[in-house]
C-alpha angles and dihedrals in degrees: 000000000000104000095094098030119114121211125192115202115198107192129139095199104089094204095052091040094051092048092051093047093048096046097046093040089056088056091060101261122137100239128198124183137205132182098200144025091257091053089049092053092049093052093047089055090057106032135049105231127200098190134020120205103196132189116209098213106068128157095239107025146022112255093221091059091048092049091049091050093049093047092051091062106024144042094210116136114270124196118179114215111193147149088225102107103170114120091236089056091055091046091052090053092051093045093059091051108270114155095215142357123219120192124214132274097044139162114253090230090057090051090050093050092051092045091053092047094053094045092049092049092047092051098039116120095181127264099208110086092209091055090054095065112113119245131203124205131162107325093336138096121198118210102194095182093059094028094236132140112199133182114232088254090060098260113142123222105223101224128178117232092259092048092051092047092051094046091048091051093049094043090055089057106048116182095010124126104244114197120215092243090054091051090047092052092047091056093046093049090052089057098268117158100172096085126087128206093266123077093244093089091053090050090051092053090049090050091050092050093050091053095048093045092046087238095160104127101105091196096052110027132162089216113041124195114229101201114235093006116053138260141319126207110219104185085221 
C-alpha cells in the first residue's frame, strides 16, 4: 500500500522533522520535507504528493491558512500535526478540510497508523458492490466507484475522504433519522480518524458538506437537521 506513496512533512523543528522523515521512510514511503510554508509550496510545484503532514506553527505562514489553500485545489490527504491541543483548535483544523489532527508529543506508531488510515481512505474505491451504485440527489450525481460527486453541469464537489464517506452513508438511507452517534460510528468503521468522541466533529463534517453542495436553502435542504436527534437526508 505504501511503497509508491509520497508524503510531504512540513515541520520547522529539525528534531521532530528528522524523526518523522526517518520513521516513515523506514516504512517504505517516499518522504519529502520542508521547514517553511515557502519550502512546502516549492516542493508541491515539483512533486505529486499523496499526503501532507502539516505543522501549524511555521516561521513564515500559519498552517491553517496553508491547509485551507491546499484543500481548495487538491484532494490529497492532509493531517495537521500540532502542539495546539485545545478542542477549538482541532475543530478549526477539521473545518478547513483536514482529514486528521495529531497533537504533539505523539508516538511514531500512532502517526503511522493515522497516515495509513488517511492514505487508504483517499485511495479507496469501495469494495462493497452495493455501495458502488450511483446516486442522484438535487443537482448532484454521486459516482461511488470513482468517489466523485458531480453537479449535472459537470462541476465537481471537492470532497475530502471523510466527507465523501459521510455523504455516501446518508445518501444510502434517504428519509431516515440518522443520529449523530450512528454517523460517527459509520465514519469510524470506514476508516475515518477525523472524528472525536463528541458530536461536534460530525456537525463540522455536515457543515462542510452543506457548503460544498450549496445546500443553503433552510426550507428545502438535502441534509435536514432534526433538532435534538440528528440529521435526515431528503434526496431533494
